[in-house]
C-alpha positions in Angstrom: 4.6 -9.6 8.1 2.9 -10.1 4.8 2.2 -13.6 3.7 4.1 -14.9 0.6 2.0 -16.0 -2.3 3.3 -17.6 -5.5 1.1 -17.4 -8.6 1.6 -20.1 -11.2 0.0 -19.8 -14.6 -1.3 -22.6 -16.8 -0.2 -24.3 -20.0 0.3 -22.0 -23.0 0.2 -18.9 -20.8 3.0 -16.8 -19.5 3.4 -15.3 -16.0 1.6 -12.1 -17.4 -1.7 -14.1 -17.4 -1.6 -13.9 -13.6 -0.9 -10.2 -13.5 -4.5 -9.0 -12.9 -4.5 -11.1 -9.8 -1.0 -10.1 -8.8 -1.9 -6.4 -9.0 -5.1 -6.9 -7.0 -3.2 -8.8 -4.2 0.1 -7.0 -4.1 -0.8 -4.5 -1.4 -1.7 -7.2 1.1 0.7 -10.0 0.2 4.2 -10.6 -1.1 3.3 -11.8 -4.6 5.5 -13.5 -7.2 4.2 -14.8 -10.5 5.7 -17.7 -12.5 4.9 -19.6 -15.7 5.5 -23.3 -16.2 8.5 -22.7 -18.5 10.3 -20.9 -15.7 9.9 -23.9 -13.4 11.1 -26.9 -15.5 10.7 -29.2 -18.4 10.8 -32.7 -16.9 7.9 -34.8 -18.2 7.2 -36.3 -14.8 8.1 -40.0 -15.3 6.3 -42.4 -13.0 7.9 -42.5 -9.5 9.8 -39.2 -10.0 9.1 -35.7 -9.0 8.7 -33.4 -12.0 10.9 -30.4 -12.6 7.8 -28.3 -12.3 7.3 -29.3 -8.7 11.0 -29.1 -8.0 11.1 -25.7 -9.5 8.3 -24.6 -7.2 10.1 -26.0 -4.2 13.2 -23.9 -5.1 11.2 -20.8 -4.5 9.9 -22.0 -1.1 12.9 -21.1 1.1 10.2 -20.2 3.7 6.7 -21.7 3.6 4.4 -19.9 1.2 0.9 -20.0 -0.3 0.5 -21.1 -3.9 -2.2 -20.1 -6.2 -2.0 -22.4 -9.2 -4.2 -22.2 -12.3 -4.8 -25.2 -14.6 -1.5 -27.0 -15.2 0.1 -24.6 -12.7 -2.4 -26.0 -10.1 -1.4 -29.6 -11.0 2.3 -28.7 -10.4 1.3 -27.0 -7.1 -0.5 -30.1 -5.9 2.5 -32.2 -6.8 4.8 -29.8 -4.9 2.5 -29.9 -1.8 2.5 -33.7 -1.9 6.3 -33.9 -2.1 7.4 -30.9 0.0 4.7 -30.6 2.6 6.6 -28.4 5.0 7.1 -25.8 2.4 3.5 -25.1 1.4 1.4 -23.1 3.7 -1.8 -23.4 1.7 -3.1 -24.0 -1.8 -5.6 -22.3 -4.1 -6.4 -24.6 -7.0 -8.0 -22.9 -9.9 -9.4 -25.1 -12.8 -7.4 -27.9 -11.3 -7.3 -31.7 -11.6 -5.5 -34.6 -9.9 -5.3 -36.4 -13.3 -5.8 -34.8 -16.6 -6.6 -37.9 -18.7 -9.5 -40.1 -18.2 -9.4 -43.9 -18.0 -11.7 -46.7 -17.0 -11.4 -45.8 -13.3 -11.5 -42.0 -13.7 -14.1 -40.2 -15.9 -13.3 -36.6 -14.8 -10.7 -36.0 -17.4 -10.2 -35.8 -21.2 -9.4 -38.7 -23.5 -5.7 -39.4 -23.9 -6.2 -39.2 -27.7 -6.9 -35.4 -27.3 -3.5 -34.7 -25.9 -1.8 -37.0 -28.5 -3.5 -35.0 -31.3 -2.4 -31.7 -29.8 1.2 -32.9 -29.5 1.1 -34.0 -33.2 -0.5 -30.8 -34.1 2.2 -28.7 -32.5 4.6 -30.1 -34.9 2.4 -29.5 -38.0 0.3 -26.5 -37.4 1.1 -24.9 -33.9 -0.9 -21.8 -34.6 -4.1 -23.7 -35.1 -3.5 -25.8 -31.9 -2.9 -22.8 -29.7 -5.7 -20.7 -31.2 -8.2 -23.6 -30.7 -7.0 -24.1 -27.1 -7.3 -20.4 -26.2 -10.8 -20.2 -27.7 -11.9 -23.2 -25.6 -10.2 -21.9 -22.5 -11.9 -18.5 -22.8 -15.4 -20.0 -23.4 -18.1 -18.8 -22.7 -16.3 -15.5 -23.5 -15.4 -14.7 -27.1 -11.9 -13.5 -28.0 -11.7 -10.9 -30.8 -9.7 -12.2 -33.7 -6.9 -9.7 -33.3 -6.5 -10.5 -29.6 -6.5 -14.2 -30.4 -3.8 -13.8 -33.0 -1.7 -11.8 -30.6 -2.1 -14.3 -27.8 -1.3 -17.1 -30.1 2.0 -15.5 -31.3 3.0 -14.7 -27.7 2.5 -18.3 -26.7 4.7 -19.5 -29.6 7.4 -17.1 -29.0 9.5 -19.6 -27.1 8.9 -22.4 -29.5 6.8 -25.5 -29.3 9.1 -27.8 -27.2 8.0 -26.3 -23.8 4.4 -26.7 -24.9 5.0 -30.3 -25.9 6.8 -30.9 -22.5 3.7 -29.5 -20.7 1.3 -31.8 -22.6 3.5 -34.8 -21.9 3.5 -33.9 -18.3 -0.3 -33.8 -18.3 -0.5 -37.0 -20.2 1.4 -38.9 -17.4 0.7 -37.1 -14.2 -1.7 -38.9 -11.7 -1.8 -37.4 -8.2 -4.9 -39.2 -7.0 -3.0 -41.4 -4.6 -1.1 -38.5 -3.1 -4.2 -36.4 -2.2 -5.0 -38.0 1.2 -1.5 -37.2 2.4 -1.6 -33.5 1.5 -1.7 -31.6 4.8 -2.0 -28.1 3.5 -5.4 -26.4 3.5 -6.8 -26.1 0.0 -9.4 -23.9 -1.7 -10.7 -25.5 -4.9 -12.4 -23.1 -7.4 -13.8 -24.3 -10.7 -16.0 -22.9 -13.5 -19.1 -24.7 -14.4 -18.6 -24.0 -18.1 -15.0 -25.2 -18.2 -14.2 -26.9 -21.5 -10.6 -27.9 -20.7 -10.9 -29.5 -17.3 -14.4 -31.0 -16.4 -15.9 -29.5 -13.2 -16.2 -33.1 -11.9 -12.4 -33.0 -11.5 -12.9 -30.3 -8.8 -15.5 -32.4 -7.1 -13.0 -35.2 -7.0 -10.3 -33.0 -5.5 -12.6 -31.5 -2.8 -13.7 -35.0 -1.9 -10.2 -36.4 -1.5 -8.1 -33.6 -0.1 -8.3 -33.8 3.7 -8.4 -30.1 4.4 -10.3 -28.5 1.5 -13.2 -26.3 0.6 -14.7 -25.9 -2.9 -16.4 -23.1 -4.8 -18.1 -23.5 -8.2 -18.7 -20.6 -10.4 -21.6 -21.7 -12.7 -21.2 -19.1 -15.4 -17.3 -19.2 -15.6 -15.2 -21.3 -17.9 -11.5 -22.3 -17.7 -10.0 -18.8 -17.7 -10.9 -18.0 -14.1 -8.3 -15.3 -13.8 -10.2 -13.3 -16.4 -13.7 -14.5 -15.7 -13.7 -14.8 -11.9 -13.5 -11.0 -11.3 -13.6 -9.4 -7.9 -15.5 -12.3 -6.4 -12.6 -14.6 -7.1 -10.1 -12.2 -5.6 -12.3 -11.7 -2.5 -12.7 -15.5 -2.0 -9.0 -16.1 -2.3 -8.2 -13.3 0.2 -10.8 -14.7 2.6 -9.1 -18.1 2.4 -5.6 -16.8 2.8 -6.5 -14.6 5.7 -8.2 -17.5 7.5 -5.0 -19.4 7.8 -2.7 -18.3 10.6 
């Protein structure tokens, strides 16, 4: 029987962002792709499970593997922490346990960055999304026409789901949950990532009990596009190693 694999995209990306990976894996696995908007809008208040994690759990009627990218990986981690029997294994791409930095955690971004993005989505959403996509694709350059197309696609469902996603990232902190996650994890991160510092992956690999890490020195945040055949091979290798 083929293993079930859920692919979950990141903030400001639809499920189609995972399609190159889905196509490459569909012959060997039962693959389903989701975007955050399809999973929920809860902002993840302290002490509660976010709708993103609950939404993932609804699709885990039998244990499955989850490949999460960026915010999708954060939600996958949260699901694994709260529904351990439902997650067979995790692949965490460009992931973090906590998006924002503080005095105790330097492997994040300043909270003011997220606050500025939230304000910007109300004033000039096109500029916020275009800037984010440009940073996410670094060190690749996006042609202007493609950037414009991707920006409009992202804004098609309005700004509220985007604001919800940023507010989720502003509040989520899974550091305390990592030691209790029983699923095997593969952590993959780009050395040129301008969205999530590569040190966040180091933290994950050091605190997840059953994890292995791989760093791609020349890749940025958009690992689906930049990881190429090597990334697919590495994920296959990991999935096939778990019986």
